[in-house]
C-alpha positions in Angstrom: -116.5 42.7 11.7 -113.6 44.6 13.2 -109.9 43.9 12.6 -109.3 41.9 15.8 -112.3 39.7 15.1 -111.1 39.0 11.6 -107.6 38.1 12.9 -109.2 35.7 15.4 -111.4 34.1 12.8 -108.4 33.7 10.4 -106.2 32.3 13.1 -108.9 29.7 14.0 -109.2 28.8 10.3 -105.4 28.4 9.9 -105.3 26.1 13.0 -108.2 24.0 11.6 -106.6 23.8 8.1 -103.2 22.9 9.6 -104.7 20.2 11.7 -106.7 18.8 8.7 -103.5 18.9 6.5 -101.5 17.0 9.2 -104.3 14.5 9.6 -104.8 13.9 5.9 -101.1 13.5 5.2 -100.6 11.4 8.4 -103.1 9.0 6.9 -101.3 9.0 3.6 -98.0 8.4 5.4 -99.5 5.5 7.3 -101.0 3.9 4.2 -97.7 4.2 2.2 -95.7 2.9 5.1 -98.1 0.1 5.8 -98.3 -1.1 2.2 -94.7 -0.3 1.1 -92.8 -0.3 4.4 -91.3 3.0 3.2 -91.9 6.7 3.9 -92.0 8.6 0.7 -90.0 11.8 0.9 -92.2 13.6 -1.7 -95.2 13.4 0.7 -93.1 14.6 3.7 -91.7 17.5 1.7 -95.1 18.5 0.5 -96.5 18.5 4.0 -93.6 20.6 5.4 -94.2 23.1 2.5 -97.9 23.3 3.4 -97.1 23.8 7.1 -94.6 26.5 6.1 -97.3 28.3 4.1 -99.7 28.2 7.0 -97.1 29.6 9.4 -96.2 32.3 6.8 -99.8 33.5 6.7 -100.1 33.5 10.4 -96.9 35.6 10.7 -98.2 38.1 8.2 -101.7 38.6 9.6 -100.9 41.7 11.6 -99.3 43.4 8.7 -101.9 42.9 6.0 -104.3 45.6 5.0 -107.9 45.6 6.2 -109.2 44.7 2.7 -106.8 41.8 2.4 -107.7 40.6 5.9 -111.4 40.7 5.0 -110.7 38.7 1.8 -108.7 36.1 3.7 -111.4 35.9 6.4 -114.2 35.4 3.9 -112.5 32.9 1.6 -111.3 29.4 2.4 -109.7 29.3 -1.1 -107.5 32.3 -0.3 -106.4 30.7 3.0 -105.5 27.4 1.1 -103.8 29.0 -1.9 -100.5 30.0 -0.2 -100.0 26.7 1.6 -100.7 24.7 -1.5 -98.2 26.8 -3.4 -95.8 26.1 -0.5 -96.3 22.4 -1.0 -95.7 22.6 -4.7 -92.6 24.8 -4.2 -91.2 22.2 -1.7 -91.6 19.5 -4.4 -89.8 21.7 -6.9 -87.0 22.3 -4.4 -86.8 18.5 -3.8 -86.3 18.1 -7.5 -83.6 20.8 -7.5 -81.8 18.9 -4.6 -82.0 15.6 -6.4 -80.8 17.1 -9.6 -77.8 18.6 -7.8 -78.6 22.0 -9.2 -77.9 23.5 -5.8 -75.6 21.8 -3.3 -73.3 22.4 -0.5 -73.0 21.9 3.3 -76.3 23.7 4.0 -78.3 21.5 1.7 -79.2 17.8 2.0 -77.6 14.9 0.1 -79.6 11.9 -1.0 -79.2 8.3 -1.8 -80.7 7.9 -5.3 -81.0 4.3 -6.6 -79.4 3.4 -10.0 -81.3 1.7 -12.8 -80.8 -2.1 -12.8 -80.5 -2.2 -16.6 -78.9 0.1 -19.1 -82.1 1.9 -19.6 -84.4 3.1 -16.8 -87.7 1.4 -16.7 -91.0 1.5 -14.7 -89.3 -0.5 -11.8 -86.6 2.2 -11.7 -89.2 4.9 -11.4 -91.0 3.1 -8.6 -87.6 2.7 -6.8 -86.8 6.3 -7.4 -89.9 7.4 -5.5 -89.8 4.8 -2.8 -86.1 4.4 -2.2 -84.6 7.9 -2.5 -83.7 9.0 1.0 -81.4 11.5 2.7 -78.0 10.0 3.4 -77.8 11.0 7.1 -79.9 12.2 9.9 -78.5 15.7 9.3 -79.5 15.5 5.7 -83.0 14.5 6.7 -83.2 17.5 9.0 -81.9 19.8 6.3 -84.5 18.4 3.9 -87.3 19.1 6.4 -86.0 22.6 7.1 -85.7 23.6 3.4 -89.1 22.1 2.6 -90.6 24.3 5.4 -88.7 27.3 4.0 -90.0 26.6 0.5 -93.5 27.0 1.9 -92.8 29.8 4.3 -91.0 32.1 1.9 -93.1 32.2 -1.2 -90.3 33.9 -3.2 -87.5 31.5 -2.3 -88.0 28.7 -4.8 -89.1 31.0 -7.7 -85.9 33.0 -7.1 -83.9 29.8 -7.4 -85.7 28.8 -10.6 -85.2 32.3 -12.1 -81.5 32.3 -11.2 -81.0 28.9 -12.7 -82.9 29.9 -15.8 -80.8 33.1 -16.2 -77.6 31.2 -15.8 -78.6 28.6 -18.3 -79.6 31.2 -20.9 -76.2 33.0 -20.4 -74.5 29.7 -21.2 -76.6 29.1 -24.2 -76.4 32.6 -25.7 -73.2 34.2 -24.3 -72.9 36.5 -27.4 -76.4 38.0 -26.8 -75.2 39.8 -23.7 
């Protein structure tokens, strides 16, 4: 196969996988909304990360080497790997937002339920997953945007994690530096 044919094949596979991802997660959204009456932000963030990963691959197709293009064209696993990582990175970023590790005007703020008793229990964990929401419409849009970025830029979340780890080790061992 020549390069143009490989690009067309890969583009078709990316479109198919994006459509399947949207369909599968739409069904999950529908089921969770139907049974709980709530939209879980974790699923939404994961989907945005996956879509960001698919868009990232599509954007890079023209710049990859012929060997890498052949590998991507011949392997569904390779096509799925980047978007799945994007989904995972978006979940890590969601945890970073909820923990308040990064904050500011560019990042979303969330309503996080408080435990009803003095000690968190199983009911609190269920409420944490089902009742944690962005505070405003702008926060919701910021959450969607950053979830997409987490999937699109495969280095973004790992860099945040590395920066946080470096800063925390500096605070633990200031004399070592």
